[in-house]
Each structure stands twice: as structure tokens, then as C-alpha cells.
N, CA, C and O of each residue as an XYZ file, in Angstrom:
472
protein
N       0.839     -1.177      0.000
C       0.000      0.000      0.000
C       0.888      1.246      0.000
O       1.875      1.316      0.733
N       0.534      2.209     -0.814
C       1.305      3.448     -0.931
C       0.587      4.578     -0.209
O      -0.589      4.847     -0.454
N       1.311      5.229      0.676
C       0.766      6.343      1.453
C       1.570      7.604      1.174
O       2.718      7.552      0.735
N       0.934      8.731      1.440
C       1.576     10.040      1.275
C       1.627     10.732      2.627
O       0.669     10.687      3.398
N       2.760     11.376      2.906
C       2.891     12.140      4.145
C       3.846     13.296      3.940
O       4.764     13.251      3.121
N       3.591     14.329      4.715
C       4.558     15.416      4.828
C       5.611     14.981      5.846
O       5.312     14.227      6.772
N       6.823     15.450      5.674
C       7.875     15.151      6.649
C       7.522     15.673      8.036
O       8.040     15.186      9.041
N       6.647     16.655      8.085
C       6.290     17.271      9.365
C       5.263     16.446     10.142
O       5.003     16.712     11.315
N       4.676     15.432      9.472
C       3.736     14.549     10.168
C       4.515     13.496     10.956
O       5.609     13.102     10.555
N       3.953     13.044     12.073
C       4.673     12.055     12.887
C       4.848     10.711     12.173
O       4.030     10.312     11.344
N       5.926     10.041     12.518
C       6.203      8.702     12.023
C       5.238      7.732     12.690
O       4.889      7.883     13.861
N       4.813      6.729     11.919
C       3.860      5.754     12.409
C       4.341      4.369     11.979
O       4.852      4.230     10.867
N       4.197      3.342     12.813
C       4.648      1.999     12.412
C       4.001      1.496     11.110
O       4.611      0.720     10.375
N       2.763      1.941     10.826
C       2.081      1.519      9.604
C       2.683      2.153      8.354
O       2.351      1.755      7.237
N       3.568      3.136      8.532
C       4.201      3.787      7.377
C       5.010      2.798      6.543
O       5.127      2.955      5.328
N       5.560      1.796      7.186
C       6.431      0.864      6.474
C       7.704      1.563      6.036
O       8.269      2.357      6.787
N       8.155      1.275      4.834
C       9.351      1.900      4.278
C       9.042      3.362      3.972
O       8.102      3.660      3.236
N       9.822      4.263      4.531
C       9.603      5.702      4.334
C      10.644      6.222      3.347
O      11.849      6.161      3.593
N      10.139      6.741      2.209
C      11.026      7.191      1.131
C      10.831      8.685      0.902
O       9.730      9.136      0.584
N      11.897      9.437      1.064
C      11.887     10.868      0.755
C      12.038     11.023     -0.750
O      12.954     10.454     -1.345
N      11.133     11.800     -1.379
C      11.229     12.014     -2.829
C      11.364     13.515     -3.123
O      10.667     14.059     -3.979
N      12.259     14.155     -2.407
C      12.526     15.584     -2.599
C      13.887     15.754     -3.265
O      14.794     14.950     -3.047
N      14.028     16.786     -4.064
C      15.305     17.079     -4.722
C      16.333     17.537     -3.692
O      17.511     17.190     -3.772
N      15.862     18.325     -2.723
C      16.751     18.917     -1.721
C      16.452     18.347     -0.342
O      15.299     18.081     -0.004
N      17.485     18.167      0.435
C      17.325     17.759      1.820
C      16.719     18.929      2.595
O      17.160     20.067      2.430
N      15.713     18.668      3.441
C      15.106     19.765      4.201
C      16.112     20.404      5.163
O      16.673     19.727      6.025
N      16.329     21.687      5.011
C      17.328     22.386      5.821
C      16.926     22.525      7.285
O      17.778     22.607      8.169
N      15.619     22.549      7.529
C      15.143     22.758      8.896
C      15.328     21.524      9.776
O      15.172     21.608     10.995
N      15.653     20.402      9.186
C      15.706     19.143      9.914
C      17.151     18.721     10.159
O      17.883     18.466      9.203
N      17.579     18.640     11.426
C      18.939     18.165     11.699
C      19.115     16.724     11.219
O      18.171     15.934     11.243
N      20.314     16.395     10.790
C      20.567     15.057     10.244
C      20.214     13.948     11.240
O      19.780     12.871     10.832
N      20.391     14.198     12.521
C      20.079     13.156     13.502
C      18.571     13.004     13.733
O      18.153     12.144     14.508
N      17.758     13.821     13.076
C      16.293     13.732     13.189
C      15.650     13.275     11.871
O      14.429     13.328     11.726
N      16.456     12.835     10.933
C      15.911     12.357      9.659
C      14.967     11.188      9.924
O      15.294     10.267     10.673
N      13.798     11.238      9.301
C      12.775     10.232      9.582
C      12.467      9.354      8.369
O      11.421      8.707      8.328
N      13.351      9.325      7.398
C      13.136      8.504      6.216
C      14.179      7.398      6.156
O      15.276      7.515      6.701
N      13.804      6.328      5.479
C      14.699      5.181      5.330
C      15.560      5.295      4.082
O      16.721      4.887      4.072
N      14.971      5.859      3.024
C      15.684      6.007      1.757
C      15.343      7.361      1.152
O      14.323      7.965      1.481
N      16.217      7.827      0.262
C      16.022      9.121     -0.411
C      16.128      8.874     -1.910
O      17.204      8.555     -2.416
N      15.009      9.023     -2.624
C      14.960      8.786     -4.062
C      14.782     10.117     -4.797
O      13.655     10.543     -5.048
N      15.871     10.757     -5.132
C      15.819     12.051     -5.829
C      15.267     11.925     -7.255
O      14.799     12.906     -7.833
N      15.325     10.723     -7.811
C      14.846     10.535     -9.180
C      13.335     10.710     -9.314
O      12.823     10.822    -10.428
N      12.618     10.736     -8.194
C      11.173     10.965     -8.231
C      10.807     12.376     -7.795
O       9.652     12.656     -7.472
N      11.778     13.245     -7.789
C      11.552     14.657     -7.449
C      11.585     15.495     -8.731
O      12.178     15.086     -9.729
N      10.947     16.666     -8.700
C      11.024     17.538     -9.876
C      12.453     18.039    -10.092
O      13.245     18.117     -9.153
N      12.760     18.371    -11.327
C      14.072     18.945    -11.632
C      14.241     20.265    -10.890
O      13.268     20.859    -10.426
N      15.474     20.711    -10.786
C      15.743     21.999    -10.132
C      15.003     23.125    -10.842
O      14.448     24.015    -10.197
N      14.996     23.084    -12.168
C      14.341     24.143    -12.947
C      12.833     24.157    -12.715
O      12.237     25.222    -12.549
N      12.220     22.981    -12.703
C      10.775     22.918    -12.488
C      10.412     23.293    -11.058
O       9.415     23.979    -10.832
N      11.192     22.859    -10.111
C      10.985     23.238     -8.714
C      11.030     24.757     -8.572
O      10.200     25.355     -7.887
N      12.008     25.367     -9.229
C      12.158     26.823     -9.173
C      10.937     27.511     -9.787
O      10.404     28.461     -9.214
N      10.499     27.031    -10.948
C       9.333     27.632    -11.619
C       8.079     27.602    -10.742
O       7.362     28.596    -10.630
N       7.829     26.447    -10.126
C       6.569     26.263     -9.403
C       6.642     26.758     -7.954
O       5.742     27.457     -7.491
N       7.702     26.398     -7.249
C       7.774     26.699     -5.818
C       8.433     28.050     -5.535
O       7.876     28.878     -4.813
N       9.589     28.264     -6.090
C      10.347     29.483     -5.758
C       9.803     30.723     -6.463
O       9.521     31.737     -5.824
N       9.658     30.631     -7.798
C       9.253     31.808     -8.572
C       7.740     31.933     -8.732
O       7.226     33.019     -8.999
N       7.034     30.822     -8.568
C       5.574     30.804     -8.716
C       5.135     31.377    -10.070
O       4.206     32.181    -10.148
N       5.828     30.942    -11.137
C       5.524     31.450    -12.478
C       4.621     30.515    -13.277
O       4.152     30.873    -14.357
N       4.376     29.307    -12.741
C       3.448     28.388    -13.395
C       2.436     27.888    -12.374
O       2.728     27.817    -11.180
N       1.250     27.544    -12.849
C       0.204     27.019    -11.978
C       0.302     25.507    -11.839
O       1.163     24.858    -12.435
N      -0.611     24.965    -11.031
C      -0.605     23.539    -10.746
C      -0.740     22.683    -12.003
O       0.010     21.719    -12.160
N      -1.663     23.001    -12.894
C      -1.884     22.172    -14.086
C      -0.643     22.109    -14.969
O      -0.292     21.043    -15.475
N       0.017     23.237    -15.153
C       1.246     23.263    -15.956
C       2.370     22.507    -15.253
O       3.141     21.787    -15.888
N       2.450     22.677    -13.946
C       3.448     21.955    -13.153
C       3.250     20.453    -13.295
O       4.208     19.719    -13.536
N       2.009     19.993    -13.149
C       1.720     18.564    -13.241
C       2.093     18.031    -14.625
O       2.700     16.965    -14.736
N       1.734     18.766    -15.678
C       2.055     18.343    -17.035
C       3.570     18.220    -17.236
O       4.056     17.223    -17.769
N       4.297     19.238    -16.806
C       5.756     19.231    -16.965
C       6.418     18.150    -16.112
O       7.369     17.502    -16.548
N       5.909     17.960    -14.896
C       6.496     16.952    -14.014
C       6.298     15.551    -14.579
O       7.232     14.749    -14.589
N       5.102     15.252    -15.045
C       4.843     13.944    -15.658
C       5.765     13.726    -16.864
O       6.281     12.627    -17.068
N       5.964     14.773    -17.649
C       6.852     14.686    -18.812
C       8.287     14.373    -18.356
O       8.958     13.524    -18.944
N       8.746     15.057    -17.316
C      10.102     14.807    -16.805
C      10.268     13.354    -16.365
O      11.255     12.703    -16.707
N       9.304     12.858    -15.612
C       9.409     11.484    -15.108
C       9.398     10.489    -16.261
O      10.241      9.594    -16.317
N       8.459     10.639    -17.169
C       8.314      9.685    -18.282
C       9.512      9.679    -19.230
O       9.766      8.677    -19.897
N      10.244     10.783    -19.295
C      11.358     10.896    -20.232
C      12.724     10.730    -19.573
O      13.752     11.031    -20.179
N      12.731     10.254    -18.341
C      13.986     10.016    -17.635
C      14.035      8.537    -17.245
O      13.258      8.107    -16.393
N      14.928      7.752    -17.847
C      14.988      6.309    -17.548
C      15.185      6.007    -16.056
O      14.590      5.064    -15.533
N      16.013      6.800    -15.372
C      16.224      6.575    -13.933
C      14.942      6.808    -13.152
O      14.631      6.065    -12.221
N      14.201      7.835    -13.530
C      12.929      8.124    -12.860
C      11.912      7.021    -13.120
O      11.180      6.624    -12.213
N      11.862      6.527    -14.348
C      10.924      5.453    -14.666
C      11.291      4.168    -13.923
O      10.407      3.437    -13.478
N      12.575      3.893    -13.790
C      13.000      2.722    -13.007
C      12.574      2.872    -11.552
O      12.091      1.919    -10.940
N      12.753      4.067    -11.001
C      12.349      4.323     -9.620
C      10.833      4.201     -9.471
O      10.346      3.607     -8.509
N      10.094      4.762    -10.423
C       8.633      4.681    -10.380
C       8.162      3.225    -10.434
O       7.279      2.825     -9.675
N       8.744      2.451    -11.318
C       8.382      1.032    -11.413
C       8.761      0.265    -10.150
O       8.034     -0.629     -9.716
N       9.896      0.618     -9.567
C      10.299      0.002     -8.297
C       9.330      0.342     -7.179
O       8.980     -0.514     -6.367
N       8.899      1.588     -7.140
C       7.931      2.019     -6.131
C       6.601      1.294     -6.331
O       5.969      0.858     -5.368
N       6.194      1.175     -7.566
C       4.947      0.461     -7.880
C       5.021     -0.972     -7.367
O       4.077     -1.452     -6.740
N       6.123     -1.656     -7.623
C       6.294     -3.046     -7.179
C       6.335     -3.151     -5.656
O       5.661     -3.997     -5.069
N       7.114     -2.305     -5.033
C       7.215     -2.318     -3.566
C       5.866     -2.120     -2.896
O       5.530     -2.807     -1.931
N       5.104     -1.178     -3.415
C       3.835     -0.828     -2.769
C       2.769     -1.905     -2.955
O       1.749     -1.886     -2.266
N       2.988     -2.837     -3.870
C       2.040     -3.951     -4.047
C       2.213     -5.021     -2.973
O       1.280     -5.765     -2.671
N       3.416     -5.093     -2.397
C       3.700     -6.163     -1.442
C       3.928     -5.686     -0.014
O       3.966     -6.500      0.909
N       4.080     -4.373      0.179
C       4.337     -3.875      1.535
C       3.897     -2.422      1.666
O       3.606     -1.750      0.677
N       3.857     -1.962      2.893
C       3.518     -0.563      3.149
C       4.709      0.314      2.800
O       5.836      0.059      3.226
N       4.439      1.347      2.021
C       5.456      2.315      1.631
C       4.837      3.700      1.790
O       3.695      3.927      1.390
N       5.586      4.609      2.369
C       5.130      5.988      2.519
C       6.120      6.890      1.806
O       7.319      6.859      2.082
N       5.599      7.702      0.874
C       6.471      8.666      0.202
C       6.312     10.017      0.880
O       5.209     10.455      1.207
N       7.443     10.651      1.076
C       7.527     11.867      1.880
C       8.069     13.045      1.092
O       8.892     12.895      0.189
N       7.588     14.206      1.456
C       8.102     15.471      0.955
C       7.773     16.508      2.026
O       7.044     16.211      2.972
N       8.298     17.701      1.887
C       8.023     18.721      2.897
C       6.812     19.574      2.579
O       6.439     20.420      3.391
N       6.176     19.382      1.418
C       4.953     20.117      1.087
C       3.849     19.740      2.074
O       3.685     18.568      2.413
N       3.106     20.726      2.525
C       2.024     20.459      3.479
C       0.797     19.875      2.792
O       0.175     18.954      3.320
N       0.441     20.395      1.626
C      -0.767     19.974      0.926
C      -0.419     18.860     -0.060
O       0.138     19.118     -1.127
N      -0.749     17.628      0.303
C      -0.373     16.495     -0.549
C      -1.067     16.515     -1.897
O      -0.587     15.881     -2.836
N      -2.177     17.219     -2.026
C      -2.894     17.279     -3.298
C      -2.266     18.263     -4.288
O      -2.634     18.283     -5.462
N      -1.329     19.070     -3.819
C      -0.618     20.009     -4.696
C       0.894     19.818     -4.521
O       1.669     20.765     -4.393
N       1.252     18.554     -4.523
C       2.655     18.169     -4.335
C       2.973     17.053     -5.326
O       2.094     16.281     -5.710
N       4.219     16.978     -5.730
C       4.605     15.949     -6.691
C       4.392     14.537     -6.154
O       4.254     13.601     -6.942
N       4.363     14.361     -4.834
C       4.130     13.009     -4.308
C       2.725     12.513     -4.670
O       2.526     11.312     -4.848
N       1.760     13.417     -4.780
C       0.410     13.074     -5.220
C       0.448     12.582     -6.676
O      -0.207     11.600     -7.027
N       1.215     13.273     -7.504
C       1.345     12.884     -8.918
C       2.037     11.528     -9.032
O       1.625     10.680     -9.823
N       3.085     11.328     -8.242
C       3.796     10.054     -8.253
C       2.858      8.924     -7.859
O       2.886      7.860     -8.477
N       2.039      9.131     -6.854
C       1.091      8.084     -6.453
C       0.137      7.781     -7.609
O      -0.134      6.618     -7.907
N      -0.364      8.812     -8.248
C      -1.261      8.598     -9.406
C      -0.549      7.793    -10.483
O      -1.131      6.878    -11.064
N       0.706      8.130    -10.749
C       1.451      7.452    -11.798
C       1.698      5.979    -11.466
O       1.756      5.146    -12.371
N       1.846      5.648    -10.173
C       2.031      4.240     -9.805
C       0.754      3.443    -10.009
O       0.797      2.220    -10.143
N      -0.383      4.131    -10.033
C      -1.684      3.463    -10.199
C      -2.093      3.354    -11.664
O      -3.071      2.679    -11.984
N      -1.355      4.010    -12.552
C      -1.643      3.963    -13.986
C      -0.897      2.789    -14.613
O       0.092      2.302    -14.065
N      -1.377      2.349    -15.754
C      -0.685      1.254    -16.467
C       0.390      1.778    -17.360
O       1.069      1.000    -18.031
């Protein structure tokens, strides 16, 4: 089962394998407080797309989603990671993490959708 969480939410035993899918390590979190088991940068938006959507706010959600899906589909490493996540989540609990508060406007929501598509 695949779950979504913000890094700011508490860890729970039902989370299973906790995978951070952010491009950047959260600066507010000391290394000794890291709450993820693995860090998969290949499922994060590119630096340029992150800048457009989060930092500069020059594109809206729909454009961000379109560009992010394009990035993932056209990057072999990202597709391998996505397929690995899809397989893992069929046999065990997996929680994908990011620092965005609203999971419905975060790339982790898109990644979950993509794991459910054929």
C-alpha cells in the first residue's frame, strides 16, 4: 500500500518503508532527526521545475503537473524508480515523503497517481 505524508507529520509503524522524494534535503531538519529510510531524488522535480513552481511561482498547478509527468516519463532513472515504487507498494507498506504540506498540490500526489496507472 502506498501512502503520502509530509515530513512534518509524525512517524507511524504503519508507514512501512519511508522514502523521501525531494530534490533537496530539508534544511530545517537536523541530520540526527531524519525520519526517512531512503532518499529517491529521481522521483523529485528537476531543479528548474521546482524553481518555476515553488520558488518563482511562475506556473500554476496544471502546468506543473504536465511538466512533471513529462520529466518522469522521459527520464529512464525516474521510470526505473517509479516502477520500483509500484512493485514495492504492491507487497508492503510504503510511505512517500516530501516537505509540502498539501499532498494534493505536491509531486508526491502525482507520483502516487502514476504508480496506479498502467
